[in-house]
N, C-alpha and C positions, 0 to 999 in steps of 0.2 A: 488085389490090394486087401490087406487085413484091416477091417474097420472096428476091431475090438476096442471097447472103451475100458481103460484101465482105472480101477477104483483107487482113490487116494485115501479112503477111510475118513474123509471129512464131510462127506455128503450128509445133509440134515443137521449138521452142527451149527452153532451160532455164527462162527466165522468161516464156515465152509463155502460161502459164496452163494448158497441157495436161499438162505434165510436173510431177513433184514437184521442187521446188527442191533442188538439190544431191543429188537422189535420196533425200531424207529426207522422212518423213511429216510431216503437219501437227503432230502431237503432239510429235515430236522437235524440229522447228523452234521451237515455242513454248517447249519446255524449254530450248533453247539461248539463246533471247532472255532468258528469266528468269535463267539462269546468268550471262550477260554483265552484265545490269543489277545483279544481286546482287554480282557481283565488283567492280563500280565502287563500290558502297556500302561493301563491306569495305575497298576500297583507300582510300577517303576517311577511314574510321575509323583505319586503320593509319597513314596519312600524318599525321593530326592527332596521333596518339600519338607518332610520330617527331619532329615539330616540338616538341612539349611536352617530350619527354625531352631533346632537344638544348638547349632553353632552360634547363632545370634540371639539366644534366648533372652539376653538382658536388654535388647533393643528392638524386639519384635513388636509390631503394632498390636494393640489390644482390640479384638474384634468388636467388643461392645461399644467401643468409641468410634469405630469406622462405619459399621453398618447400622445406622441409626435412623434412616430416612423411611418415610412412608409416603406414597404418592398422594398429592392433594392435601397433605397435613404438614404443618410446620411444628417442629418440636423434636424432642429426643426420645426415640422409641427403639431401644437396642434390640436387634434381632427379630422384631415383630414381623417385618415384611418377608424376611428370609424364611421364617417359620411358616408363613402363609404360602410361599412358593413351594416349600417342601410338602406341605399338606396337600396342595393341588396336585403335585406330581404323584404322590402316593395314592390319592383318590382316583387319578387317571389309570393307575395300575389296577385298582379294584374294578373299574368299569371294563378294563381289558379282560380281566378274569371272567367277568360276567358275559362278555362277548364270546369268548372261547367256549364257555359252558353252553351258551345258546347255540353256538355252531355245532357242538356235539349232538344237540337235540334237533338240528336242522330247522331251527326257528329263525327264519330270515328277518322278520320284523324286529325281534329283540337284538339280533346281531347288528342291525342297522343303527338302532338307537344307542347301544352301548359303544359302538365304534365312533359314532358322532360325538358322544360325551368324552371319549378318550382324546379325540382330536382337539376338542375345545380346551381340555385340560392342558394338553401339550402346547397349544398356542398361547394360553395364559402364562405358562411357565417361561417360554421363549421370550415373550414380550416383557415379562417381569425381569428376566435376566438382562435384556437389552437396556431397560430403564436403569437397572442397578449399575451396569457398566457406565452409562452416561453420567449418573450421579457420582460414581467413584472417580471418573476422569475429571469432572468439573470441580469437585471438591466443595468445601463449605466454609472453612475457616481460613485457610492459607497458613503458610509457615515460612521460616527463613532457613535456608541451607547454609551450613558453615563451610569454611574452606576445606575441612576434613571430610565433608560429605554427610555430616550428621544433621538432623532436623531439630529446629527449635520452634516450639509452639508457644501460644500465649494463653494465659489463664488469668482470672481475677483472683482476689484474695481468698475466695472460697473454693478455688480449684476448678471452676467451670471454664470451659473453653471460651475464648474471645476471638472473634473474626477480625482480620486485618481491616476490613471496611469500617469497623466500629471505632477505630482509634488512629489509623494511619493518616498522616497529613500530606495531601498531594501538593507538590510544588508546581504551581501553574506557570511559573516563569521559566522552568527548565524543560527544554525540549529533548525528548529521548529518541534516539535513532536506532533502528534495528540493525544489528551487525550482520552484514551479508558478505558473501565471498567476493563480490565485485568491488566492495568498498573497504574490505579489511584483509586480514591474512587469508590466503587462498584456501586453507583447510578449515576455517571457522565459519559457522553459520548458525544464527540464532533461530529458534522457533518463534512462536507467538510471544510478544512481549508481555510480562506480567503486569497486572494493574498498578502495582506499586514498586518503588525501588527500596533498597535496604535503608538508604538515608531517610526516606519518607516514613518508613516503619520506625526507625530510631527516633525521629522527631516526635512521632505520636506516642511512643513508649515513654519518652522523657516528659511529655506533657500530661500523662495519665499515671498518677502515683499508685493507683489500685491494680495495675497490670504487671504481671510477672512473666518470666520466661520459664517454660517447662521443657526439659530435655527429653530425648527418646529413651534414656536409660531407665529401666524399671528397678525400683528399690526392693528391699526385702518384704515390704508390705504388699507388693504387687501393683504399686502405683508408679507413675512416671515422676522423676525427680523434679521438684520445683526449686528454682534458684531464688536467692535473695534479690532485693531490689537493685542493689549495687552490682551484683554478679550478672543480673539480667541485662542491664545497660552495657556493661563491659563486653558481654558475649556478642551482642548485636553490633556494637561499635567496632570491636577489634577482630571479630571472627566471622561476622556475617558476610556471605558471598553473594547470594541471589535469593529472590523471593520465589517461593514455590506455591502454585495454586493447583490443587487436585493431584492426580497421579497419572503417570505415563511410564514408558519404558526407560526413561532417563532419571526421573525424580519422582518423589512420593511425599506429599505433605503429611502423611500419616506415620511415616517412619522409614524403615529400611526399604530401598528401591527393590530389593529382591522379593519382598512380599508382593508388590504390584506385578512383577514379572511372573511369578507363579500364579497369581490370581487371574491375570489375563490368559495365561496359557492353559491352565487346567480347567477353569470354568468355561473358557472359550471352546476347548476341545470337547467338553461335556455338552455344552450348548449346541455344538455342531451335530453331535449324536442325537440330541433331542429333536433338532430341526429336521434331520434326515428321517428320524422315526415318524415325525408328523407327516412328511411328504409321502412316505411309504404307506402310512395309515390312510391317507386320503385316497391313494390309488386303490388300496384294498377296499375301502369304503364304497367307492364307485363300482367296483367289481361286484360287491355284495348287492348293491341296488340293481345292477344289470342282470343279476341272477346267474353270474358265472359259476359260482360254487354250488348253486342248486343243481345246475346241469352236470357238474362233476360228482355230485352225490357226496361231497365232503367239504368241510371248511378248514382244511389243513393250513392253508395260507394265513388264515386269521391266527391260528395257533402258532405258526412260525414267527409272524411279526409280533405276536404276544410275548414270545421268549425274548426277543430283542428289547421290547419295551420294558419288561421286568428287569432286564439287565441294566438298562439306562437308569431306571428308578433306584436299583440297588447301588449303583456307582455313586449316584447323588447322595445317598445316605452317608457314604464314606467321605465324599468331598465336603458335605455339610459338617460332618464331625471334625474333620481336620482343620478346615478354614474358620468355621464359625463357633464351634463349641469348645474345642481344646485350647 
């Protein structure tokens, strides 16, 4: 039998099979492939968000009026807490860089410290995002949805938002029954009943002369259109359909329901990535403590999870820009 090896002319070249492609290990290359594919996924989501916002540009919620809450503080603090979340995530990316650098120097103690700080930063971000979701879902002011699906909010004479609880008059003599399939039309079923009915909001509006209705339509000055006193009452009386409190996949007190759909989907998808990264970081952290990478004579696993963490950080910069700044 002839055992002669035939030369292909590719031996020793980058893609000849003998060398590491681009001088990167198999694990790093696979991580880069995953990052590229995931980047395309996020790009598609953000592109869809951009097209939808452009289509409904005249009625899209204003971020400075939606994300105004800070835990344990009452008041109007536009974008403050979201900026804090972004800062924490960026700083966690810095500590990850320091962990990777310490790994290159085979400094187990510093890798342990910086990995721990990265995990803490990730947990703070995930917890903050969960709190933001809860606040977004609960709402703060309430609104009335019209028969055409538009949102009517309430403001005082100076243009400041007014919550339904501050003026709506509850009718204690009228019992409200939740519509269920067993007692109504077979294909209808209500969720949690809102605190107020449209008629209770109307009575409160009529009793408070300093309250006006603001539509979701943005005028040329970049502000939502405020109706006159007479138009406000007529809109609620003739066009009001249901009271909306907070946001979900069906209604949104801040404006277009499509905004809430994209918010839940894109920030939730990113939050899942951050949570996954935290779990992976915890596993790597304990391996560092146990000396697994010391025995391997390299900390490449720290570097690979670092690539993923930097990607998650970079994606949030784009999500932050699209949802909160633009």
